[in-house]
Backbone as CSV, one residue per row, in Angstrom:
resi,resn,N_x,N_y,N_z,CA_x,CA_y,CA_z,C_x,C_y,C_z
1,UNK,175.015,256.923,221.149,176.228,256.591,221.470,176.322,255.909,222.905
2,UNK,176.886,254.932,223.102,176.907,254.173,224.336,177.997,254.878,225.465
3,UNK,177.978,254.575,226.713,178.804,254.986,227.643,180.168,254.499,227.319
4,UNK,180.394,253.253,226.808,181.664,252.701,226.454,182.300,253.611,225.223
5,UNK,181.561,253.856,224.321,182.037,254.679,223.163,182.313,256.105,223.612
6,UNK,181.406,256.616,224.536,181.815,258.036,225.082,183.188,258.106,225.756
7,UNK,183.402,256.989,226.583,184.618,256.921,227.530,185.870,256.683,226.452
8,UNK,185.801,255.861,225.385,186.773,255.523,224.492,187.230,256.942,223.849
9,UNK,186.254,257.527,223.456,186.547,258.872,222.669,187.301,259.814,223.602
10,UNK,186.759,259.966,224.843,187.452,260.797,225.806,188.864,260.471,225.956
11,UNK,189.093,259.212,226.226,190.515,258.781,226.438,191.330,259.092,225.194
12,UNK,190.828,258.665,224.082,191.616,258.951,222.859,191.901,260.432,222.751
13,UNK,190.843,261.174,222.889,191.060,262.695,222.760,192.184,263.226,223.745
14,UNK,191.958,262.700,224.940,192.891,263.249,226.069,194.376,262.794,225.923
15,UNK,194.582,261.593,225.434,195.770,260.937,225.321,196.498,261.451,224.057
16,UNK,195.772,261.437,222.854,196.347,261.779,221.587,196.351,263.206,221.336
17,UNK,195.693,264.049,222.278,195.578,265.415,222.171,194.719,265.701,220.663
18,UNK,193.676,265.051,220.517,192.892,265.309,219.234,191.550,265.753,219.812
19,UNK,191.034,266.859,219.225,189.769,267.346,219.574,188.625,266.208,219.375
20,UNK,187.883,265.966,220.541,186.869,264.878,220.546,185.788,264.964,219.349
21,UNK,185.577,266.219,218.853,184.681,266.345,217.739,185.340,265.777,216.496
22,UNK,186.577,265.569,216.373,187.205,265.014,215.290,187.306,263.433,215.231
23,UNK,186.816,262.881,216.415,186.908,261.354,216.454,185.629,260.564,216.049
24,UNK,185.407,260.679,214.803,184.236,260.065,214.315,184.517,258.682,214.194
25,UNK,183.607,257.677,214.206,183.871,256.221,214.089,184.765,255.837,212.824
26,UNK,184.437,256.465,211.712,185.140,256.279,210.504,186.384,256.893,210.275
27,UNK,186.859,257.728,211.300,188.158,258.509,211.156,189.194,257.564,211.256
28,UNK,190.177,257.769,210.462,191.431,256.950,210.405,192.420,257.488,211.432
29,UNK,193.024,256.524,212.171,193.935,257.106,213.214,195.157,257.897,212.488
30,UNK,195.468,257.271,211.190,196.714,258.005,210.540,196.225,259.445,210.139
31,UNK,195.043,259.611,209.550,194.295,260.892,209.237,194.326,261.885,210.343
32,UNK,194.143,261.369,211.585,194.020,262.041,212.774,195.456,262.404,213.322
33,UNK,196.443,261.949,212.557,197.904,262.121,212.980,198.288,261.387,214.267
34,UNK,197.675,260.364,214.591,197.881,259.644,215.782,199.017,258.454,215.407
35,UNK,200.319,258.745,215.586,201.444,257.975,215.339,201.553,256.718,216.169
36,UNK,202.298,255.792,215.741,202.203,254.548,216.411,202.638,254.650,217.904
37,UNK,203.511,255.664,218.230,203.863,255.631,219.732,202.641,256.145,220.409
38,UNK,201.831,257.271,219.887,200.574,257.589,220.473,199.609,256.615,220.674
39,UNK,199.541,255.766,219.586,198.643,254.592,219.733,198.781,253.635,220.832
40,UNK,200.215,253.363,221.008,200.611,252.616,222.164,200.057,253.248,223.534
41,UNK,200.329,254.637,223.596,199.873,255.259,224.849,198.500,255.319,224.971
42,UNK,197.694,255.446,223.850,196.239,255.259,223.852,195.759,253.855,224.319
43,UNK,196.441,252.724,223.792,196.101,251.499,224.223,196.271,251.327,225.838
44,UNK,197.456,251.768,226.261,197.673,251.707,227.616,196.727,252.542,228.548
45,UNK,196.308,253.667,228.077,195.404,254.530,228.753,194.084,253.872,228.790
46,UNK,193.649,253.152,227.676,192.268,252.448,227.527,192.365,251.309,228.356
47,UNK,193.383,250.629,228.535,193.402,249.411,229.286,193.340,249.757,230.854
48,UNK,193.992,250.978,231.161,193.845,251.379,232.523,192.358,251.939,232.744
49,UNK,191.685,252.611,231.892,190.464,253.084,232.077,189.266,251.950,232.190
50,UNK,189.452,251.096,231.534,188.541,249.909,231.536,189.010,248.624,232.316
51,UNK,190.211,248.687,232.715,190.624,247.588,233.401,190.633,246.285,232.748
52,UNK,191.008,246.271,231.419,190.924,245.232,230.593,192.476,245.183,229.825
53,UNK,192.666,244.003,229.228,193.957,243.967,228.367,193.400,243.702,226.919
54,UNK,193.709,244.620,226.113,193.504,244.281,224.659,194.217,243.219,224.083
55,UNK,193.581,242.310,223.289,194.189,241.382,222.535,195.328,241.898,221.622
56,UNK,196.438,241.197,221.521,197.409,241.601,220.434,197.002,241.477,218.955
57,UNK,196.262,240.469,218.639,195.600,240.408,217.345,194.707,241.700,216.914
58,UNK,194.040,242.059,218.016,193.260,243.337,217.878,194.080,244.513,217.462
59,UNK,195.178,244.666,218.444,195.939,245.835,218.248,196.567,245.998,216.918
60,UNK,196.890,245.008,216.189,197.426,245.024,214.908,196.472,245.636,213.854
61,UNK,195.203,245.390,214.179,193.972,245.789,213.255,193.588,247.128,213.513
62,UNK,193.991,247.920,214.481,193.499,249.249,214.765,193.899,250.249,213.451
63,UNK,192.922,250.665,212.830,192.899,251.466,211.726,192.155,252.808,211.887
64,UNK,190.936,252.498,212.536,189.886,253.631,212.751,189.609,253.781,214.130
65,UNK,189.021,254.794,214.513,188.328,255.041,215.775,187.350,253.971,215.976
66,UNK,186.628,253.365,215.094,185.655,252.409,215.296,186.346,251.092,215.597
67,UNK,187.603,250.762,215.072,188.373,249.706,215.302,188.714,249.717,216.869
68,UNK,189.161,250.810,217.374,189.456,251.051,218.829,188.297,250.682,219.748
69,UNK,187.174,251.172,219.322,185.858,251.125,220.197,185.446,249.671,220.100
70,UNK,185.646,248.893,218.950,185.249,247.420,218.875,186.161,246.541,219.747
71,UNK,187.600,246.981,219.717,188.554,246.198,220.514,188.113,246.383,221.932
72,UNK,187.961,247.507,222.436,187.445,247.723,223.834,186.432,246.954,224.163
73,UNK,185.186,246.929,223.190,184.041,246.296,223.661,184.253,244.726,223.650
74,UNK,185.029,244.183,222.737,185.476,242.890,222.732,186.138,242.406,224.055
75,UNK,187.052,243.274,224.610,187.645,242.923,225.783,186.804,243.056,226.935
76,UNK,185.864,243.947,226.812,184.979,244.068,227.977,184.122,242.814,227.919
77,UNK,183.679,242.296,226.901,182.743,241.125,226.843,183.415,239.834,227.205
78,UNK,184.880,239.903,227.173,185.547,238.631,227.434,185.880,238.571,228.966
79,UNK,185.717,239.534,229.686,186.014,239.654,231.082,185.127,238.730,231.926
């Protein structure tokens, strides 16, 4: 697991109050009971953590933990 992935999981866990061990890449945000408002809070926390802005098209596609990791990695690559 990369440092970025570890940080993403830590932020998701802290913000959505989901145990980090439940945050597997294939885990669905819905199955983890992360509601849309919590998703917005997570996105804002991730943007603060990584000092990036996640693209709007990416935000509409967030379904799994891996989708979130991928969106952050794309944003970091575009800096």
